[in-house]
N, C-alpha and C positions, 0 to 999 in steps of 0.2 A: 627449457627455460622456465624458471619459476614465475607464476602469475600470482601476484598478491591479491588477497581478498579485498573486494571493494567496500566491505562492511567493517571488519575488524582490523584490516591492513596486515593480517598475518601472512607470512610466507609459507605457512604449513598447509599448502593446498595441493591437490592431486587431481589427476584426470578421473572423471566420474563416468562419462558416457559420451559416445560419438554416435550421431545419427546421420542421415543422408544430407543434412543441411548445415549442421554446426556441432560443436562439442560443448561439453559442460564440465565445470570444475567443482570440486567439493572442498570447502574449507574445514580442516580438521579441528580448528579452534572454535568457531562460532556455528559450524554446520550449515552455513549458507551454501546453496548450490547456485552457481552463477555462470553466465555465458561470457566468455572472453570478449573484450571490446572489439576485436577485429571482426566479429560477427554481428555487431550492432548495426541497426538500420540508421540511415541519416534521417534528419528531422522531416524532410519532405516525404520520404517513403513511409515513415512512421505515421505521420498525420493522414496519409492516404488510406491507411488501414483503419485508423480511428474514424474516419469519415464514413466508413461502411457500417459502423455500429448503429443499431436501431434501438436505442434505449429511451423511449418516449416517456415524458412525465405522466402521460395519461394511461400508460400500460400498467394495469393492475398486477400482472404477473411480475413485472419489474419492481413495482413497489413492494410486493411481498418478499422478493429477493432481498431488497435493501433492508427490510424490517428485521432480517436475521441479525443485523447489527444495530439498527436504530432502536428496536424495542428494548433490549437490555441496556443500551447506552442511556436512553432518555429516562429510564427509571432512576438513574443516578443523578440527574440534573435537577437544579432548582428552576422554578418557573422564571422565564425571562432570561435564562442563560444565553450568552452569545457564543456563536461558533463559526468555524470556517470549514467549508467543504473544499478540501484540497484535492484538485483533479476532478472538478465537477463535471467535465465533459460539456457537450453542446446543449444539453437539456435546458437548465439543470433540473434534477428531480428531488434531491434531498432538501433543498431550500424550501420549496412549497410544502413538502410533507412535514417538516419540523416547524415551520412558521405557523401552520395550522394548529400546532400544539402549544403555541405560545413562546417558542424560542426564536431568536434572531440569528440568521445565518448569512454569512458573506461567502461569495464564490471566488474560487481561483482555479485557473487551468492554464497551463503553459501555452496551449494551442487555441483555446476558445475564449478564455476570460483572463488574459494576462495583464492584470493590474497590480504592479509591484507594490503599490501603496498599502494593499491589504496585508502584505507580508511585513509591515512595520508596526502592526498592532498585536495585541495579545488577546487570547480567547479563553473561555471556560471549557470549550471542547473543540476538537478537530476531528472531522470524519475523513477517512481515506479509503474509499471503497474501490476495490479492483484497480489500485494505482501503484502500490509499492513494488509489484512485480515488474513494473516498467522502469524503475529507478536505475539509472546507469552508474550513479554514485550514491549508493544507499546511505553510507555513513554521513556524507555531507547533507543529504536531503533530510534524513532523520534529525540531524542536529539543527537544521532550520526549523523543522516542526517543533522540536523541543523548545527552541527559543521563543516560539509564539504562544506557548502554554502558560497560563497563569499558575501560581501555586495551587496544588490539588486538582488541577484541570485534567481532563480525560482526552486520550488519543484513541479513537476507535478505528480499527483496521479490519478490512475484509480482503482476504486473499486465500487462495487454496494452498494447503500445506502439503509438501511432499512427505512420504512415509518411508518407503524402501526403494532400493535400486530396481528390483523387479517391477514394482508398481510404476516407477518413474519411466521405465522403458516404453510402456504402453499408454502413458498418461497424455490425454488430449491437451491438457493445459500447457504443456511444454511446446506444443506445436505452433502456437501463436508466436510469430517472430518478434513481436513487440514485448514478449515476456522474457526477461533476461535475468531476473533474480527470483529465487524460490526459497521461502522462509519456513523452516520446520518449527516444531514446538521448541526444540533446543535453541534455535536461532532467536526466537522471541524471548527466551529466558536470558540469552546473552544480552539482547537489547535492554531488557528490564534491569539487569545487573549493571550495565554500563551507564545508564541514565539515572538509576536509582528509582525506577518505577515499581509500582505494584502491578501485577499482571494477573489477568484471568482470561480463560477461554470460554465464552458463552456458547460457542458452537464449533463445529469442525472447521469452519472457514473464517472464524471471527476471533479477534483478540481485542481486549480493552486494557489499556495501560493508563495508570494514574500517576501524574507527577507528584 
């Protein structure tokens, strides 16, 4: 049975890997690696895993981790720019970090700060750190983020990128059962082409797209 790609909707997908818990598909058009929906967790089990995360706003190591995206992103912003931290988690951490630099940040998270009114505004930038790998409908969710960006605004993404099948087999990142989409460099180029973004990779785990 053909499983359509949840990002580009192509039917040109194929089996990529099977491990002892689930299988993975590869889209030959956008190069997204994704987990079929029958292996997705329900929201209760997904949140139970998120509740185990310990990402404290006071953790300097976690702040340094986030700065892999925030440092190159904020260099592009004007003072007073307004942003959205999409998938902020229970902390949140990005908001105080960026507000200390003179930016205004609104938080949204499906499980911890689910205020749909913030999804009716537009922003100068959106941060999405360690979030898109959890998207079960990445096309729809990226279209939502696109709709929230003002002209010339930035979408900053942090997620680990797959490289080869051999590396993927032993990759710890795929073992988190809440990780269901894996975006390679080629996948980001597809996203940039689809939405008409400018794209750059400041680091191996980061991407910045400009509307």
